[in-house]
Backbone as ProteinMPNN parsed JSONL, in Angstrom:
{"seq_chain_A": "MANWCNNNVAFEGNETALEQIKADFLKMINRENEENCGQFPDYISETRGYFFDFLWEEGDCIFNYQTKWSPNTDILIQIAKRHNVDFIHDYEEMGNLTEIGLYNDEFEQYHYDEETETYHFQGKIFDNDCEILEILLEEKINHMQPQI", "coords_chain_A": {"N_chain_A": [[-94.651, -17.249, -126.455], [-97.078, -16.768, -124.031], [-98.698, -19.076, -121.814], [-102.092, -18.946, -120.987], [-103.818, -18.193, -118.026], [-106.888, -18.77, -116.621], [-108.803, -16.929, -114.425], [-110.977, -16.571, -111.629], [-112.422, -14.521, -109.32], [-114.035, -13.894, -106.269], [-114.915, -11.436, -104.14], [-115.494, -10.916, -100.656], [-117.065, -9.158, -98.087], [-117.568, -6.13, -96.151], [-119.982, -3.811, -97.419], [-119.061, -1.245, -98.17], [-116.29, -1.592, -98.539], [-116.376, -3.481, -100.614], [-117.503, -1.936, -102.645], [-115.403, -0.151, -103.073], [-113.474, -1.91, -104.1], [-114.778, -2.715, -106.436], [-114.708, -0.272, -107.782], [-111.938, 0.0, -108.126], [-111.441, -2.197, -109.855], [-113.046, -1.46, -112.014], [-111.671, 0.82, -112.902], [-109.316, -0.459, -113.768], [-110.355, -2.048, -115.82], [-111.276, -0.09, -117.619], [-108.833, 1.242, -118.194], [-107.431, -0.873, -119.386], [-108.933, -1.241, -121.697], [-108.422, 1.198, -122.972], [-105.572, 1.276, -123.163], [-104.835, -1.202, -124.027], [-103.369, -3.239, -122.657], [-102.119, -5.287, -119.921], [-103.19, -4.847, -116.46], [-102.9, -3.37, -113.138], [-104.257, -2.599, -109.858], [-104.016, 0.842, -108.785], [-102.467, 1.036, -106.437], [-100.776, -1.136, -106.351], [-97.546, -2.292, -106.828], [-96.047, -4.154, -108.754], [-94.282, -6.526, -110.83], [-95.161, -8.703, -112.1], [-98.024, -10.771, -112.894], [-100.152, -9.376, -114.015], [-103.512, -8.256, -114.699], [-105.698, -9.27, -117.257], [-108.091, -9.024, -119.95], [-110.794, -8.703, -118.76], [-113.896, -9.884, -117.4], [-116.923, -8.864, -116.21], [-119.838, -8.779, -114.4], [-121.812, -6.221, -113.844], [-122.482, -4.982, -110.607], [-122.141, -7.291, -108.969], [-119.361, -8.423, -106.947], [-117.579, -10.017, -108.305], [-115.16, -11.238, -110.403], [-113.889, -12.17, -113.558], [-110.933, -12.972, -115.202], [-107.835, -12.922, -117.093], [-104.493, -14.155, -116.636], [-100.978, -14.202, -117.322], [-99.29, -17.23, -117.639], [-99.543, -18.139, -114.806], [-101.656, -18.117, -111.814], [-102.496, -15.025, -110.101], [-102.495, -14.881, -107.265], [-101.097, -13.737, -105.102], [-101.316, -11.001, -105.624], [-104.057, -10.652, -105.343], [-104.284, -11.164, -102.625], [-102.979, -8.914, -101.599], [-104.788, -6.933, -102.42], [-107.07, -7.743, -100.967], [-106.155, -7.487, -98.316], [-105.673, -4.738, -98.203], [-108.27, -3.74, -98.343], [-109.5, -5.046, -96.311], [-111.006, -7.489, -96.632], [-112.317, -10.734, -97.538], [-111.654, -13.379, -99.93], [-112.52, -15.606, -102.61], [-110.777, -17.602, -104.745], [-110.629, -19.028, -107.813], [-108.934, -20.86, -110.304], [-107.559, -21.791, -113.509], [-105.129, -23.308, -115.359], [-104.0, -24.789, -118.032], [-101.557, -25.591, -119.193], [-99.163, -25.299, -117.708], [-99.107, -25.55, -114.922], [-99.026, -27.42, -111.981], [-100.751, -28.132, -109.217], [-101.389, -29.021, -105.919], [-103.774, -29.224, -103.471], [-105.614, -28.891, -100.368], [-109.045, -29.55, -99.656], [-112.296, -28.445, -98.435], [-113.749, -30.754, -97.467], [-111.659, -32.41, -96.781], [-110.499, -31.099, -94.632], [-112.379, -31.639, -92.776], [-111.799, -34.088, -91.747], [-110.525, -34.147, -89.36], [-110.867, -33.004, -85.953], [-111.291, -30.319, -83.576], [-110.924, -30.27, -80.132], [-112.345, -28.373, -77.81], [-112.34, -28.41, -75.02], [-110.01, -29.813, -74.227], [-108.226, -28.514, -75.764], [-106.994, -29.657, -78.019], [-106.237, -31.411, -81.091], [-107.859, -33.958, -82.921], [-107.2, -36.792, -84.836], [-107.27, -39.522, -86.968], [-107.31, -41.342, -84.802], [-105.373, -40.326, -83.132], [-103.882, -37.794, -81.023], [-103.188, -34.36, -81.32], [-101.267, -31.398, -80.71], [-101.434, -29.153, -82.303], [-102.679, -28.238, -85.582], [-100.88, -28.378, -87.673], [-99.143, -30.591, -88.225], [-101.081, -32.471, -88.858], [-102.193, -31.396, -91.205], [-99.991, -31.605, -92.877], [-99.781, -34.405, -93.009], [-102.237, -35.038, -94.261], [-101.869, -33.771, -96.742], [-99.594, -35.124, -97.697], [-100.623, -37.734, -97.878], [-102.5, -37.296, -99.887], [-100.862, -36.584, -102.057], [-99.364, -38.961, -102.336], [-101.418, -40.685, -103.033], [-102.061, -39.729, -105.542], [-99.878, -40.322, -107.111], [-98.625, -42.556, -109.582], [-98.829, -46.074, -109.146], [-96.194, -48.367, -108.992]], "CA_chain_A": [[-96.04, -16.939, -126.188], [-97.473, -17.199, -122.69], [-99.929, -19.816, -121.549], [-103.01, -18.086, -120.261], [-104.461, -18.752, -116.839], [-108.208, -18.195, -116.402], [-109.016, -16.661, -113.0], [-112.265, -16.08, -111.171], [-112.304, -14.115, -107.923], [-115.221, -13.322, -105.637], [-114.556, -10.782, -102.886], [-116.547, -10.94, -99.64], [-116.783, -8.244, -96.989], [-118.601, -5.108, -95.973], [-120.403, -3.213, -98.69], [-118.192, -0.112, -98.514], [-115.042, -2.149, -99.08], [-116.667, -4.1, -101.91], [-117.682, -0.844, -103.61], [-114.062, 0.355, -103.4], [-112.844, -2.907, -104.965], [-115.433, -2.598, -107.749], [-114.176, 0.939, -108.418], [-110.571, -0.336, -108.548], [-111.502, -3.07, -111.02], [-113.595, -0.689, -113.127], [-110.552, 1.618, -113.421], [-108.431, -1.347, -114.523], [-111.069, -2.439, -117.043], [-111.261, 1.068, -118.523], [-107.457, 1.451, -118.652], [-107.073, -1.941, -120.314], [-109.605, -0.94, -122.966], [-107.736, 2.34, -123.588], [-104.149, 1.038, -123.381], [-104.677, -2.536, -124.603], [-102.327, -3.996, -121.964], [-102.492, -5.744, -118.586], [-103.359, -3.797, -115.455], [-102.928, -3.555, -111.685], [-104.807, -1.432, -109.158], [-103.02, 1.913, -108.639], [-101.641, 0.863, -105.246], [-99.942, -2.337, -106.486], [-96.329, -2.057, -107.622], [-95.488, -5.477, -109.049], [-93.821, -6.667, -112.21], [-95.773, -9.922, -112.64], [-99.384, -11.033, -112.439], [-101.106, -8.41, -114.553], [-104.873, -8.65, -115.037], [-106.039, -9.069, -118.664], [-109.354, -9.545, -120.492], [-111.786, -8.773, -117.696], [-115.336, -10.072, -117.571], [-117.547, -8.464, -114.955], [-121.26, -8.475, -114.447], [-121.927, -5.087, -112.936], [-123.27, -5.204, -109.41], [-121.442, -8.264, -108.126], [-117.934, -8.218, -106.74], [-117.017, -11.245, -108.864], [-114.456, -10.87, -111.63], [-113.18, -13.188, -114.313], [-109.87, -12.31, -115.951], [-106.722, -13.775, -117.491], [-103.119, -13.805, -116.296], [-100.013, -14.985, -118.091], [-98.575, -18.357, -117.042], [-100.004, -18.672, -113.515], [-102.586, -17.207, -111.13], [-101.887, -13.903, -109.379], [-103.071, -14.919, -105.922], [-100.395, -12.783, -104.235], [-101.895, -9.675, -105.87], [-105.385, -10.661, -104.722], [-104.064, -11.056, -101.171], [-102.695, -7.497, -101.327], [-106.055, -6.204, -102.567], [-107.94, -8.111, -99.843], [-105.61, -6.876, -97.091], [-105.884, -3.28, -98.271], [-109.688, -3.426, -98.135], [-109.97, -5.842, -95.177], [-112.052, -8.394, -97.11], [-111.91, -12.092, -97.904], [-111.946, -13.687, -101.323], [-112.431, -16.981, -103.108], [-110.072, -17.516, -106.023], [-110.554, -20.251, -108.616], [-108.165, -20.62, -111.517], [-107.265, -22.962, -114.32], [-104.071, -23.102, -116.343], [-103.859, -26.162, -118.508], [-100.291, -25.96, -119.788], [-97.939, -24.983, -116.993], [-99.21, -25.559, -113.473], [-99.536, -28.557, -111.238], [-100.912, -27.696, -107.841], [-102.164, -29.941, -105.102], [-104.208, -28.543, -102.263], [-106.637, -29.556, -99.565], [-110.377, -28.978, -99.808], [-113.091, -28.405, -97.207], [-114.08, -32.081, -96.936], [-110.446, -32.98, -96.189], [-110.328, -30.474, -93.323], [-113.369, -32.222, -91.878], [-111.327, -35.389, -91.292], [-110.054, -34.013, -87.98], [-111.658, -32.007, -85.224], [-110.669, -29.637, -82.451], [-111.613, -30.44, -78.855], [-112.161, -27.119, -77.078], [-112.06, -28.679, -73.605], [-108.605, -30.21, -74.049], [-107.442, -27.692, -76.684], [-106.192, -30.562, -78.843], [-106.807, -31.854, -82.353], [-108.008, -35.407, -82.994], [-107.118, -37.23, -86.218], [-106.873, -40.913, -87.151], [-107.114, -41.978, -83.503], [-104.25, -39.708, -82.426], [-104.109, -36.453, -80.496], [-102.144, -33.422, -81.726], [-101.351, -30.086, -80.06], [-101.85, -28.183, -83.314], [-103.096, -28.93, -86.798], [-99.843, -28.328, -88.715], [-98.726, -31.945, -88.588], [-102.238, -33.113, -89.488], [-102.282, -30.89, -92.566], [-98.885, -32.223, -93.621], [-100.159, -35.805, -93.243], [-103.296, -35.045, -95.271], [-101.295, -33.419, -98.041], [-98.72, -36.226, -98.11], [-101.491, -38.829, -98.3], [-103.099, -36.929, -101.166], [-99.806, -36.671, -103.069], [-99.069, -40.389, -102.54], [-102.574, -41.282, -103.714], [-102.075, -39.263, -106.925], [-98.739, -40.871, -107.845], [-98.883, -43.883, -110.141], [-98.242, -47.202, -108.426], [-95.291, -49.17, -109.838]], "C_chain_A": [[-96.444, -17.535, -124.849], [-98.672, -18.131, -122.742], [-100.813, -18.885, -120.736], [-103.663, -18.86, -119.127], [-105.792, -18.026, -116.656], [-108.45, -18.1, -114.899], [-110.428, -16.178, -112.753], [-112.103, -15.753, -109.699], [-113.614, -13.491, -107.468], [-114.788, -12.745, -104.292], [-115.766, -10.782, -101.959], [-116.146, -10.019, -98.497], [-117.881, -7.22, -96.87], [-118.815, -4.349, -97.273], [-119.521, -2.045, -99.117], [-116.896, -0.589, -99.137], [-115.274, -2.763, -100.457], [-116.874, -3.047, -102.991], [-116.341, -0.254, -104.021], [-113.338, -0.607, -104.347], [-113.455, -2.847, -106.363], [-114.899, -1.381, -108.498], [-112.756, 0.699, -108.92], [-110.585, -1.174, -109.827], [-112.072, -2.328, -112.231], [-112.521, 0.209, -113.743], [-109.622, 0.753, -114.263], [-109.074, -1.753, -115.856], [-110.999, -1.301, -118.066], [-109.854, 1.327, -119.067], [-107.031, 0.376, -119.646], [-107.697, -1.684, -121.681], [-108.911, 0.202, -123.715], [-106.318, 1.983, -124.022], [-103.85, -0.31, -124.036], [-103.487, -3.291, -123.995], [-102.812, -4.345, -120.56], [-102.455, -4.632, -117.557], [-103.183, -4.31, -114.032], [-103.742, -2.414, -111.085], [-103.681, -0.415, -108.932], [-102.047, 1.675, -107.49], [-100.758, -0.389, -105.284], [-98.731, -1.989, -107.341], [-95.612, -3.392, -107.79], [-94.987, -5.491, -110.479], [-94.392, -7.918, -112.869], [-97.207, -10.033, -112.127], [-100.423, -10.044, -112.913], [-102.459, -9.046, -114.856], [-105.122, -8.322, -116.513], [-107.475, -9.553, -118.906], [-110.431, -9.76, -119.429], [-113.176, -9.134, -118.204], [-115.948, -9.746, -116.207], [-119.003, -8.163, -115.204], [-121.516, -7.419, -113.393], [-122.876, -5.399, -111.778], [-122.581, -6.157, -108.458], [-119.993, -7.846, -107.933], [-117.206, -9.503, -107.136], [-116.423, -10.889, -110.216], [-113.808, -12.1, -112.245], [-112.146, -12.447, -115.145], [-108.796, -13.335, -116.29], [-105.428, -13.251, -116.886], [-102.206, -14.654, -117.164], [-99.355, -16.004, -117.179], [-99.214, -18.939, -115.794], [-100.948, -17.673, -112.856], [-101.827, -16.11, -110.387], [-102.46, -13.782, -107.963], [-102.41, -13.915, -104.987], [-100.922, -11.361, -104.415], [-103.271, -9.583, -105.224], [-105.285, -10.544, -103.206], [-103.793, -9.602, -100.803], [-103.966, -6.654, -101.413], [-106.955, -6.471, -101.363], [-107.459, -7.479, -98.538], [-105.866, -5.371, -97.07], [-107.322, -2.915, -97.906], [-110.308, -4.219, -96.981], [-111.179, -6.71, -95.55], [-111.455, -9.781, -97.321], [-112.174, -12.287, -99.387], [-111.847, -15.181, -101.567], [-111.854, -16.878, -104.506], [-110.024, -18.897, -106.66], [-109.763, -19.92, -109.864], [-107.883, -21.926, -112.226], [-106.225, -22.579, -115.36], [-103.657, -24.48, -116.827], [-102.446, -26.54, -118.934], [-99.07, -25.86, -118.903], [-97.97, -25.308, -115.507], [-99.737, -26.881, -112.95], [-99.589, -28.12, -109.784], [-101.794, -28.69, -107.117], [-102.515, -29.201, -103.824], [-105.256, -29.359, -101.538], [-107.955, -28.802, -99.715], [-111.163, -29.125, -98.511], [-113.37, -29.785, -96.621], [-112.849, -32.756, -96.311], [-110.164, -32.378, -94.816], [-111.294, -31.057, -92.298], [-112.946, -33.584, -91.343], [-110.75, -35.332, -89.876], [-110.922, -32.98, -87.268], [-110.881, -31.492, -84.015], [-111.538, -29.826, -81.21], [-111.328, -29.207, -78.011], [-111.818, -27.344, -75.615], [-110.587, -28.985, -73.371], [-107.662, -29.368, -74.9], [-106.471, -28.532, -77.503], [-106.964, -30.921, -80.105], [-106.808, -33.376, -82.379], [-108.079, -35.827, -84.458], [-106.576, -38.649, -86.263], [-106.512, -41.589, -85.824], [-105.972, -41.409, -82.687], [-104.622, -38.301, -81.991], [-102.906, -35.586, -80.844], [-102.364, -32.093, -81.002], [-101.759, -28.98, -81.026], [-102.162, -28.938, -84.601], [-102.041, -28.942, -87.902], [-99.429, -29.722, -89.165], [-99.866, -32.695, -89.295], [-102.35, -32.683, -90.951], [-101.17, -31.466, -93.444], [-99.212, -33.679, -93.959], [-101.212, -35.89, -94.338], [-102.746, -34.752, -96.663], [-100.396, -34.539, -98.565], [-99.544, -37.421, -98.592], [-102.106, -38.543, -99.674], [-102.075, -37.051, -102.295], [-99.507, -38.126, -103.378], [-100.196, -41.078, -103.303], [-102.584, -40.929, -105.195], [-100.943, -39.861, -107.76], [-99.071, -42.251, -108.365], [-98.16, -44.974, -109.347], [-97.421, -48.031, -109.383], [-95.255, -50.596, -109.358]], "O_chain_A": [[-96.164, -18.704, -124.581], [-99.547, -17.996, -123.597], [-100.327, -18.128, -119.897], [-104.011, -20.032, -119.268], [-105.819, -16.8, -116.547], [-108.314, -19.093, -114.184], [-111.004, -15.462, -113.572], [-111.693, -16.607, -108.913], [-114.219, -12.68, -108.169], [-114.347, -13.481, -103.41], [-116.907, -10.664, -102.404], [-115.022, -10.09, -97.999], [-118.977, -7.392, -97.403], [-117.921, -4.265, -98.115], [-119.262, -1.873, -100.308], [-116.452, -0.049, -100.15], [-114.46, -2.585, -101.364], [-116.462, -3.245, -104.134], [-116.153, 0.106, -105.183], [-112.67, -0.173, -105.285], [-112.737, -2.918, -107.36], [-114.664, -1.444, -109.705], [-112.402, 1.141, -110.013], [-109.838, -0.899, -110.766], [-111.623, -2.549, -113.356], [-112.459, 0.35, -114.964], [-109.188, 1.164, -115.339], [-108.405, -1.793, -116.889], [-110.697, -1.53, -119.237], [-109.689, 1.599, -120.256], [-106.354, 0.669, -120.631], [-107.051, -1.89, -122.708], [-108.821, 0.18, -124.943], [-105.899, 2.341, -125.123], [-102.748, -0.533, -124.537], [-102.699, -3.905, -124.714], [-103.786, -3.776, -120.068], [-101.788, -3.614, -117.741], [-103.299, -5.505, -113.758], [-103.906, -1.372, -111.721], [-102.51, -0.793, -108.896], [-100.891, 2.089, -107.581], [-100.054, -0.663, -104.312], [-98.87, -1.457, -108.442], [-94.682, -3.708, -107.048], [-95.246, -4.564, -111.246], [-94.145, -8.172, -114.048], [-97.562, -9.478, -111.087], [-101.467, -9.888, -112.28], [-102.541, -10.219, -115.22], [-104.797, -7.225, -116.968], [-107.999, -10.382, -118.162], [-110.913, -10.877, -119.236], [-113.576, -8.736, -119.298], [-115.534, -10.29, -115.183], [-119.357, -7.395, -116.099], [-121.446, -7.691, -112.194], [-123.932, -6.003, -111.965], [-122.451, -5.866, -107.269], [-119.47, -7.013, -108.673], [-116.345, -10.004, -106.412], [-117.096, -10.312, -111.069], [-113.257, -12.952, -111.548], [-112.449, -11.406, -115.73], [-108.845, -14.476, -115.829], [-105.283, -12.051, -116.652], [-102.612, -15.696, -117.678], [-98.916, -15.675, -116.077], [-99.41, -20.152, -115.733], [-101.036, -16.522, -113.282], [-100.644, -16.265, -110.083], [-102.858, -12.699, -107.535], [-103.089, -13.302, -104.163], [-100.969, -10.596, -103.451], [-103.615, -8.562, -104.628], [-106.117, -9.892, -102.577], [-104.318, -9.109, -99.805], [-104.194, -5.773, -100.585], [-107.535, -5.542, -100.8], [-108.267, -6.992, -97.748], [-106.232, -4.808, -96.038], [-107.564, -1.907, -97.243], [-111.499, -4.083, -96.702], [-112.219, -6.678, -94.892], [-110.238, -9.963, -97.285], [-112.834, -11.467, -100.025], [-111.184, -15.913, -100.832], [-112.378, -16.153, -105.352], [-109.441, -19.825, -106.101], [-109.898, -18.831, -110.421], [-107.955, -23.009, -111.644], [-106.417, -21.646, -116.139], [-103.029, -25.241, -116.091], [-102.155, -27.733, -119.03], [-98.001, -26.308, -119.316], [-96.909, -25.336, -114.883], [-100.755, -27.393, -113.414], [-98.563, -27.777, -109.196], [-102.814, -29.14, -107.639], [-101.646, -28.619, -103.175], [-105.724, -30.384, -102.033], [-107.976, -27.582, -99.88], [-110.747, -29.841, -97.6], [-113.244, -29.977, -95.412], [-112.989, -33.583, -95.41], [-109.651, -33.064, -93.931], [-111.053, -30.977, -91.094], [-113.678, -34.179, -90.553], [-110.514, -36.374, -89.264], [-111.618, -32.188, -87.902], [-109.958, -32.133, -83.514], [-112.742, -29.572, -81.241], [-110.204, -29.013, -77.547], [-111.081, -26.553, -75.025], [-109.985, -28.474, -72.426], [-106.443, -29.487, -74.781], [-105.302, -28.185, -77.666], [-108.181, -30.756, -80.175], [-105.862, -34.009, -81.91], [-108.888, -35.31, -85.228], [-105.541, -38.943, -85.664], [-105.525, -42.32, -85.742], [-105.633, -41.963, -81.641], [-105.554, -37.696, -82.521], [-101.758, -36.003, -80.689], [-103.499, -31.71, -80.717], [-102.36, -27.986, -80.619], [-101.932, -30.144, -84.689], [-102.301, -29.478, -88.979], [-99.371, -29.996, -90.364], [-99.624, -33.463, -90.225], [-102.575, -33.514, -91.83], [-101.391, -31.776, -94.615], [-98.947, -34.132, -95.072], [-101.1, -36.715, -95.245], [-103.115, -35.405, -97.638], [-100.437, -34.862, -99.752], [-99.204, -38.047, -99.595], [-102.218, -39.437, -100.513], [-102.39, -37.567, -103.368], [-99.403, -38.501, -104.546], [-99.945, -41.958, -104.128], [-103.053, -41.714, -106.019], [-101.038, -39.902, -108.987], [-99.723, -43.037, -107.677], [-97.014, -44.798, -108.935], [-97.888, -48.369, -110.47], [-94.554, -51.425, -109.938]]}, "name": "protein", "num_of_chains": 1, "seq": "MANWCNNNVAFEGNETALEQIKADFLKMINRENEENCGQFPDYISETRGYFFDFLWEEGDCIFNYQTKWSPNTDILIQIAKRHNVDFIHDYEEMGNLTEIGLYNDEFEQYHYDEETETYHFQGKIFDNDCEILEILLEEKINHMQPQI"}
């Protein structure tokens, strides 16, 4: 039996694209009700990450749904690229997933100097932010590990 992952996605973009996404999700909702099985938009050909048990308040482009085992972020990326929109994806899976990520306030710990085209972090100067992001993530991981 699969662990279920609760997903919430809010798409953001121009109104025409959002209406197309709503139509895609409405088709999936209707097919799920008829077929009683997980769904994808017609243009997705995947074998994992099906959408189940939709909740949608008509009008918004915000959807709550279930996936088996883990979130289906890769599918959402395909949907967003197809419609040229952005999205915010929140998910929770209590039995199978450990994920560590950076949040907005952590990105605010460094800044970009447009004049010198450099990044400033912890008193040091960097040419790009890749190393900074690695440092932030490593610090977060080390902080989460139990001290022996």
